[in-house]
N, C-alpha and C positions, 0 to 999 in steps of 0.2 A: 504494499501501501502506500511510504512512506517511498521507491521506487516512483511510481508513478505522480507525486505527489510536486517532487522536484525534481519534474521533469518537465514538471502543464511550469510550473515557478518558471522555471527559466525559460518558458517556448514563453510567459504572456511573459515577462520581465528585457528580455528578446526585442521582443514587441512595441514597447515601450520605449525601448531608449533605444529605437529607430522609427519611432515616428518623434518625441522631442528631439531629433537632431538632425531628421532632415530627408531622408540621402538620396537624389536623385538617381543614379546607376544602378541600374537593378543588379549587375554584380559587383560594384563592391556592397549591394545593398545587405544579399546575400553574406558577401562572406563576410560583413560588419557582426550578421547574423547569428553566425555560426560559433565566433568568439566571444559572443556576449552569454550567449547560452551557455558556452564553456566553464567561464565568466562563473556566471550564477549556477553552472552548479558542481562547479567548482566547489564555491560560499555555501550551500547548501552538506556538501559532502562532509565538511571541516567543521560546523557548528555541529554537524551529527555525529560530529568520529568525538567532539568536543563534550555532547550532550555524554554521549558513551564513559565513554571517563568520570567528567562527574559525579554518573550513575555507577560503572562502575569502583569507586571508593567508597561511596555510602557501606556496601555490602560487607557482611559482617558473616567472614565466612565459619567462624564457631559459633554462632546462632541463626544459621536458615529459616527461613517460614517452613511453615509446616507442611505447604504443598507447593512445588515445583512452577504452580501454570501464576504467577506471579509479573509483573513487569518490566522486571530484570527478563524474566520466560521472553513476552511478546516483540521488550527493543534489544536485545540480542540475537532475536530470530529475522527482525526488520535488517537490522544491521548486513547480516551471512545475503539478503536477500538485493538490499543496497548493493553490498560488495562484488553480488555474486551477476546480478546485470546485465551491471556497469561498463565489467569484462567480456560481456556478450556472449554469454555462460549460458548453456541452452538442458535443462535436466528435463529428458523419457523415459515416464516410465512404464514398463513394462508390465504383462500380470498383479496390479495394486488390486484386486481383488483378497488377495488371498491375503491381504494384511487384512487382520483382527480388530473389525471395533470393535472396544469394551470390554475384551478379552484380554489373558495375562498373557505375556511371548518375548522369548526374549529369540530375538532382528541376529543372522549372524552373514558374514557375509567376505571375498577377500578386501583386500585391503592394498590402493596405488596409491594413497598422495595423500597429505595433510587434509585435504578438502571433502571426501567419504568421510567422515562424521560433518562436516557443514555443512550436508546437503541432507542427509538424512534428519540435522534437525531444520532445519530451515522448511522442507518441505513434508514433512512426516510428524509432521507437532501433534494432529490431532490424533496420532496414534496415544501420545502421550512417550512418545521414545527421547531418553535421556543416553548415554554410549556409557561403558565405560571404558578409560580412558589412562594410556600412563599418563604417569607421574607428574615429569614436569608439562604439563598441558596444564597442568592449577598452576605454576609457579610464575604464568607466565604475565607482567605487570596487565590491571584491567580487566587482562579479557580470560586470563583464569579463578579472576573474582564469579564473573557470568559463567563457565562452566559450571562448578557448583553451586550455585543458583539455581539452572535449571537440571538440577536435581543428577546429573554427572559426578560418577565413584573414580579414584584414584586407584591405581593400579602402580604397586611398585614390583615389579618387576628383577629389579636384585638382592627385593626381603621375603623369599615364600613365606614368611609370618604372617605380613599385609598383606600380601597377596589375597593367601585367603583369606584370610576378612573381612580384603573388600567383595570378595567371591562370595562371600555369606552372604555379605549387605545390602549388594542384587540382587538377591534372591528373596529375600524378606522384604526387600521392597517393592515386587514384584509382586510379591506372596498379597502384602499390606492395598497394594494399588498405587502406594505411592507413585511410580515407575516402571513402566516396558524398561529392555535391554535393548543397547548394541555391543557386538563386541568381533572384538577380530579376532580368530582365532589358529592364524599366522604368528602373531606380537612382537609386529612390527611391516610396514610397506615394503609391500613388494620393489625393488626398484631395479631385481631379474626381469631377464626373457623368457621366465617359467608363466604358464597360463596362473598358479597359485603355488605360494609355501606351506610347504607341511602342517597342519593343524598341530596344535596343543589340546592335549584335550581334556585340559583344569579349564580350558571356559569353557566347558556344556557343566558342570559339576551347578555352573548357575541355575539351568533348566530341572534339573535334577531336585535339587535345593526347593526347589521350587511350586515343583511340577509342571510347571508351566510347558506351552506348544513349542517345539524351532519351526520359526522360517526361514527360507536361506534363501538367500541376492546374493546377484552381484553386479558389481558399479566398473563400468569402463571409460576408458578412458581422458578419466581420474586425473595422473597422472604428465600427462598434455598439458594444464589447464598454466603453469608458467611458462610454457615454450611458445604457446598462441595470446597472450593473453591482453598484449595488449599488438595487436597485426591488426585486430579490428575486424577479424573475422570472427563470427561461430563459432566456437564449441561442445561437439556433442558430445553430453556427459548420456548415458543411455542408463539407464537399473532397472533390472530385469531381475522379477520376485521367481524364483525353479522350484518352489515345492511348498509340505510343511510337512516336517513331522508330527504326528501329534501328542500329545503329552501323554498316552498312552503307552505309546511306543517307549518314550523319551521315558515312561517310569523301568521302564524292561529291559532296555537295557542296558550299560554300563557305556559311562561318560570314551572310550575309546573305543567304540564300534560307533555313538554317535559319531563321534570324529568319523573318525572311519568316509559317516555313511557318506556329511555332508561336506568333508572334498573329494570323493569321486562323483557326485550330484554337484559341484564347480570346475569341477576338474577337465570334465566330461564336456559343460557350454562351456568357458575361458577358454577350450583349446577348437570348438569348431564353428566360435567365433568371437575370433578376438578382432577387441580394440578397435585399432591403427585400417578394420580396413569399411568405418561405419564416423569418422571419425567427423568424418565432413555431411555426415544423411540424415535425417529426421528420426527412420526409422531403422527396419531389421528385414 
């Protein structure tokens, strides 16, 4: 919503500037309009960042609200949308009917870029989604406070004891309805040419402890965002929902078996549908 408000303000402001300037030459008018538009949009963006920073300063990570549905969540997600739309990032979802409304779940997928959880948070907010994130992300100035405020949990990959606590907390939050969680069992970003890295079975203990279903999804092309961010060419990101492991099956299988099953589904899909093939395409 805020992105379109900023665009509207920029267009209106540019039009007024041209009106009062009284430019007669058409080409000069077009050039000035573009210049004014960029100027107004930049001012809106800087104001947005300023409000974001002030809002982050007011978040007390040691005394978070009892619900994740706060102004911080709304403004944080709007910030993500403004950022992604400004970079011409186009998100295409396939199989959205698999996402359950009002039901507990664990969202499992591949991890190609730091933008992956941003996409989930911004576009799947109605599904009460938060993420289990690496501990370092929650230490980023201002941003880390928003990450905590929207329900995300820190995972200390260097300390197994603390990691177990985070897994148990995520399971408890799912059971109580505080939030559903997304997690990347690869344990980090996949910077190789392999479709997906081996999964760590510990991530699936969240679903077993929570007694919830697992939603499998694949994200393609998010690793291209930095390469094309300032080329003014649209970047098409595809998010494909591939299947559901029902809660009954989650209960019956061991964490390692769930990990193997999920890995096989994602590996098969990403091998058959490599992201690069669709970087300029809206569909598959």
